[in-house]
KESE-956256 format. One line per field, with one value per atom (N, C-alpha, C): z negated, x, y; residue in one letter; atom name. Coordinates in pm, 1 decimal. Each point is the difference from the previous one (the first is absolute). Layout:
Z: (Z  ...)
X: (X  ...)
Y: (Y  ...)
keba: (A  ...)
senu: (CA  ...)
//
This chain:
Z: (20485.0  -48.8  -114.9  -93.1  -103.1  78.7  61.7  77.4  88.4  25.6  82.1  -123.6  -120.1  -83.8  -74.0  -26.1  -70.3  126.0  123.6  48.7  6.4  7.6  54.8  -152.7  -141.2  -88.2  -99.5  25.3  -103.1  -94.0  -52.5  -81.7  -116.7  -175.7  6.9  -103.7  -10.7  -46.4  -143.7  -108.6  -115.4  -56.6  41.5  -90.3  96.6  138.5  51.0  134.9  82.4  -89.1  -55.6  -91.6  -137.6  120.4  30.2  86.2  117.5  95.4  125.4  69.2  -65.7  -11.6  -2.2  -63.7  53.5  101.6  14.9  134.4  145.7  -48.2  127.1  42.7  -131.7  23.2  72.0  -22.4  23.2  166.6  35.5  93.4  104.9  -33.2  111.0  -35.9  -67.7  39.8  72.5  20.5  86.9  -80.7  -123.7  -86.0  -35.3  33.8  11.7  -74.5  -46.9  -16.0  66.2  11.7  49.0  -102.8  -100.1  -123.7  -110.3  -49.1  -129.9  -84.2  -181.3  -77.6  -99.1  -37.4  -144.7  -102.1  -118.6  -93.0  -158.7  -11.1  -129.8  -120.0  -106.7  -144.8  -83.5  -127.2  -145.2  -73.7  -47.0  -95.2  -107.3  -31.8  -110.3  52.2  145.7  92.4  -4.4  -10.4  79.3  -175.8  -129.4  -135.1  25.8  7.7  -45.1  79.4  104.0  59.5  12.0  -27.1  -6.8  -156.7  -113.9  -134.8  -50.1  1.8  -79.7  43.8  158.8  -12.1  -48.1  22.5  -69.1  -140.3  -78.4  -136.1  -39.4  87.1  -44.0  14.9  100.6  6.6  -141.8  -44.4  -73.7  -106.3  -43.6  -196.6  46.7  126.7  39.6  -58.6  35.6  -4.7  -147.9  -55.8  -123.6  -86.4  25.1  -75.5  -18.2  87.2  65.4  -103.9  -4.5  -75.4  -164.8  -29.1  -128.2  -37.4  69.8  -2.6  -16.9  97.9  -56.2  -128.8  -33.5  -107.1  -109.5  -28.6  -89.1  30.3  49.9  17.5  -32.7  42.1  -74.9  -112.9  -78.3  -119.5  -80.2  56.3  -132.9  24.5  122.6  -5.9  -58.4  -42.2  -72.8  -196.2  4.2  -124.1  -15.3  67.2  -31.5  -28.7  86.0  -16.8  -138.7  -63.9  -70.9  -167.7  39.7  -114.6  -5.8  101.1  12.3  -84.1  67.9  -38.5  -192.7  -67.4  -119.8  -65.0  28.6  -41.6  -36.5  135.2  -20.0  -75.2  -54.0  -97.8  -93.8  -72.3  -109.2  -45.9  85.8  7.6  -34.6  52.0  -33.1  -136.2  -52.3  -87.3  -158.8  41.2  -89.0  -8.1  83.2  -12.5  -88.0  0.3  -32.1  -151.6  -20.3  -126.6  -100.6  71.3  -50.5  -1.8  67.1  -52.3  -91.5  8.6  -133.1  -185.0  78.8  -125.3  -81.8  132.4  -54.8  -9.0  23.1  -79.2  -94.0  -74.2  -138.3  -103.7  26.2  -50.2  0.0  42.4  36.7  -127.5)
X: (11369.0  104.1  68.0  -72.4  65.0  60.8  -84.2  81.9  155.1  -0.3  69.8  130.0  -51.5  123.4  59.8  -122.3  52.6  121.6  11.1  57.4  145.5  -44.8  166.2  57.6  -10.6  62.2  -28.0  -86.1  -16.0  -64.4  -40.2  -72.0  23.4  -38.4  -5.6  -143.5  -39.0  -155.0  43.3  -31.9  31.0  -140.3  5.8  -130.5  -91.7  -41.3  -88.3  59.7  -116.7  -138.9  -65.3  -112.3  -10.7  -142.1  -56.8  -84.0  -55.2  -54.0  -40.7  -5.1  -139.3  -48.7  142.2  108.2  138.9  42.8  8.1  74.1  -7.2  -187.1  -67.1  56.5  -38.6  -15.2  153.6  132.9  130.6  -28.2  -42.4  -13.1  -46.5  -109.2  -104.3  135.0  63.2  46.0  137.5  10.7  115.6  162.4  -51.4  128.1  62.8  109.0  -27.2  163.3  56.9  90.7  133.3  92.0  128.1  39.8  6.5  68.2  -51.9  -24.9  -97.1  121.0  19.9  85.5  -105.5  -21.9  -45.7  121.7  1.2  53.6  -54.5  43.1  -64.5  92.0  -68.9  96.4  -65.0  43.2  -38.6  -52.2  -92.2  -45.7  125.5  70.9  102.1  124.1  21.2  106.2  -11.2  -113.7  -40.1  3.5  -34.8  -30.0  157.8  131.7  99.9  67.1  -30.5  54.7  -46.3  -135.4  -53.2  -27.7  -5.4  -59.7  162.5  124.6  127.2  2.7  -8.3  46.9  -90.8  -156.5  -104.0  -1.7  56.4  15.3  137.8  86.5  93.8  -72.1  -58.5  -2.9  -121.9  -89.4  -84.6  80.0  74.3  105.0  58.4  34.1  70.6  -136.9  -48.6  -153.1  -9.7  -59.0  -48.3  130.6  163.6  87.8  -31.0  -16.5  6.3  -105.6  -144.4  -119.2  49.5  37.9  57.5  51.8  143.6  93.9  -63.8  -86.2  -65.1  -99.0  -75.3  -104.0  84.1  133.8  52.7  74.7  60.4  28.5  -115.1  -107.5  -123.7  -20.3  15.0  -26.6  89.5  100.8  114.9  -40.8  40.2  -64.2  -102.2  -117.1  -104.4  45.7  84.3  48.1  85.3  85.3  79.9  -99.7  -112.5  -43.1  -36.6  -62.5  -91.2  84.4  173.5  66.3  31.9  -10.2  53.7  -101.0  -155.4  -74.7  9.1  -7.4  -15.1  86.7  81.5  118.1  12.6  -52.5  -53.0  -96.3  -137.0  -37.0  54.6  58.9  89.4  74.9  60.8  87.6  -133.3  -104.1  -59.6  -83.0  -62.6  -24.1  76.0  119.9  143.3  5.8  -6.3  5.8  -149.3  -82.3  -148.6  37.9  67.0  -3.2  104.0  102.7  97.3  -42.9  -66.9  -104.2  -70.0  -70.6  -100.0  66.0  137.8  93.4  41.1  -3.6  81.0  -94.4  -83.7  -171.9  -49.2  -2.0  9.4  110.3  121.2  126.8  -15.6  -73.1  16.5  -144.8)
Y: (-11198.8  54.7  -92.3  -46.6  -127.7  -77.5  -58.3  -145.5  74.1  128.2  -17.4  77.6  75.5  46.8  -152.4  -104.7  -120.3  -83.4  -10.6  -46.5  90.4  90.6  85.1  -24.9  19.6  36.7  -156.7  -122.0  -99.8  82.5  -162.8  8.7  -109.6  -25.7  -104.0  -21.9  -78.4  -0.4  -139.6  22.0  -65.7  -32.1  -122.1  -94.8  49.9  -3.1  35.6  -126.0  -25.9  6.4  -144.6  52.5  -78.0  -86.9  74.9  -75.4  7.9  -79.0  -57.9  154.4  77.1  151.7  69.6  39.8  86.6  -44.3  -141.3  -48.3  87.6  -22.6  14.2  142.2  51.6  161.6  62.8  -72.5  -4.3  8.9  -155.4  -22.1  74.5  77.1  95.5  150.3  26.8  121.4  -14.5  -145.9  -24.5  -50.7  6.3  -34.5  -137.7  -47.9  -114.1  -52.8  -54.8  25.1  -57.7  12.5  -55.3  -145.0  1.0  -72.8  -1.1  -126.8  -12.2  -64.4  62.9  -30.4  -62.2  -144.9  -19.7  -29.9  97.0  -32.0  -68.1  -99.1  -64.6  -3.0  6.8  17.0  -20.1  -67.8  -68.9  116.0  -8.7  125.4  6.0  -85.9  -19.2  101.2  -53.4  81.4  139.0  57.7  169.5  52.2  -64.1  68.8  -39.4  -28.2  -14.7  105.8  34.6  95.7  130.3  17.6  134.6  54.3  -59.8  17.2  44.4  -10.9  41.5  142.1  8.6  170.5  113.1  -88.4  53.8  27.8  -126.2  46.5  43.6  30.8  93.1  179.2  -4.1  141.5  -12.1  -53.5  -11.2  36.6  -67.1  -0.9  137.6  48.9  132.1  116.1  22.1  98.0  -2.0  -101.7  -91.6  106.2  -6.5  39.4  149.4  87.2  105.8  37.9  -38.4  18.2  -1.3  -94.0  -9.3  91.1  18.5  83.2  169.0  44.5  129.6  18.3  -139.2  -16.8  46.7  -100.9  21.8  111.3  98.8  149.9  89.9  -22.0  100.8  -67.0  -136.4  1.9  40.7  78.3  -35.6  178.6  121.0  111.6  -5.5  -42.6  9.7  -16.4  -99.0  -19.5  125.5  69.3  110.1  75.9  50.7  169.6  -57.7  -100.5  -14.3  18.0  -9.6  -22.5  137.5  116.7  85.3  88.3  -56.4  75.8  29.1  -179.3  -28.1  106.1  -9.2  92.8  155.9  69.4  126.8  -56.5  -67.0  31.1  3.2  -114.8  -14.6  167.1  6.6  162.8  85.3  14.4  118.8  -25.2  -115.4  -72.2  43.0  -32.0  16.0  172.7  89.6  174.6  -29.5  -32.9  64.5  -33.2  -109.8  -24.0  80.3  -9.0  143.2  108.7  35.6  142.7  1.3  -115.9  -35.2  26.1  -86.3  -12.9  140.0  31.3  184.1  86.5  -31.9  93.8  9.5  -140.3  -28.1  28.9  -2.0  12.3  169.7  85.8  127.5  39.4)
keba: (M  M  M  L  L  L  V  V  V  A  A  A  A  A  A  A  A  A  R  R  R  S  S  S  T  T  T  G  G  G  F  F  F  I  I  I  L  L  L  E  E  E  D  D  D  L  L  L  P  P  P  H  H  H  A  A  A  V  V  V  D  D  D  E  E  E  A  A  A  A  A  A  L  L  L  L  L  L  G  G  G  E  E  E  A  A  A  G  G  G  L  L  L  Y  Y  Y  P  P  P  D  D  D  A  A  A  A  A  A  I  I  I  V  V  V  L  L  L  E  E  E  M  M  M  E  E  E  D  D  D  T  T  T  D  D  D  A  A  A  V  V  V  A  A  A  R  R  R  L  L  L  L  L  L  P  P  P  P  P  P  R  R  R  L  L  L  A  A  A  R  R  R  W  W  W  R  R  R  S  S  S  R  R  R  R  R  R  Q  Q  Q  Q  Q  Q  V  V  V  L  L  L  E  E  E  R  R  R  R  R  R  R  R  R  Q  Q  Q  K  K  K  N  N  N  E  E  E  R  R  R  R  R  R  R  R  R  Q  Q  Q  R  R  R  R  R  R  E  E  E  E  E  E  A  A  A  M  M  M  E  E  E  K  K  K  R  R  R  R  R  R  A  A  A  K  K  K  L  L  L  Q  Q  Q  K  K  K  E  E  E  A  A  A  E  E  E  K  K  K  R  R  R  K  K  K  A  A  A  E  E  E  R  R  R  E  E  E  V  V  V)
senu: (N  CA  C  N  CA  C  N  CA  C  N  CA  C  N  CA  C  N  CA  C  N  CA  C  N  CA  C  N  CA  C  N  CA  C  N  CA  C  N  CA  C  N  CA  C  N  CA  C  N  CA  C  N  CA  C  N  CA  C  N  CA  C  N  CA  C  N  CA  C  N  CA  C  N  CA  C  N  CA  C  N  CA  C  N  CA  C  N  CA  C  N  CA  C  N  CA  C  N  CA  C  N  CA  C  N  CA  C  N  CA  C  N  CA  C  N  CA  C  N  CA  C  N  CA  C  N  CA  C  N  CA  C  N  CA  C  N  CA  C  N  CA  C  N  CA  C  N  CA  C  N  CA  C  N  CA  C  N  CA  C  N  CA  C  N  CA  C  N  CA  C  N  CA  C  N  CA  C  N  CA  C  N  CA  C  N  CA  C  N  CA  C  N  CA  C  N  CA  C  N  CA  C  N  CA  C  N  CA  C  N  CA  C  N  CA  C  N  CA  C  N  CA  C  N  CA  C  N  CA  C  N  CA  C  N  CA  C  N  CA  C  N  CA  C  N  CA  C  N  CA  C  N  CA  C  N  CA  C  N  CA  C  N  CA  C  N  CA  C  N  CA  C  N  CA  C  N  CA  C  N  CA  C  N  CA  C  N  CA  C  N  CA  C  N  CA  C  N  CA  C  N  CA  C  N  CA  C  N  CA  C  N  CA  C  N  CA  C  N  CA  C  N  CA  C  N  CA  C  N  CA  C  N  CA  C  N  CA  C  N  CA  C  N  CA  C  N  CA  C  N  CA  C  N  CA  C  N  CA  C  N  CA  C)
//
């Protein structure tokens, strides 16, 4: 079943086989490649191709995180200021009430 499916649709084995055992297993299953492609590349070339897009994605996500954090801090600061203003108004009202009681 597996062999028939592989022959009808084709398949790609990336980085396989690594060992003689793996090659023997593929041979026993009747899976023989029609073609093989070997690609070689320097590590520096791979990094130069792969790193910039990943860095751009990371920077974008980082900016989003920092913006959410800034907004959260701003909301927290605003709530704190509102609470302080309410408390100030309440204390002022109490002080005026005490002052009015003393004057009577």
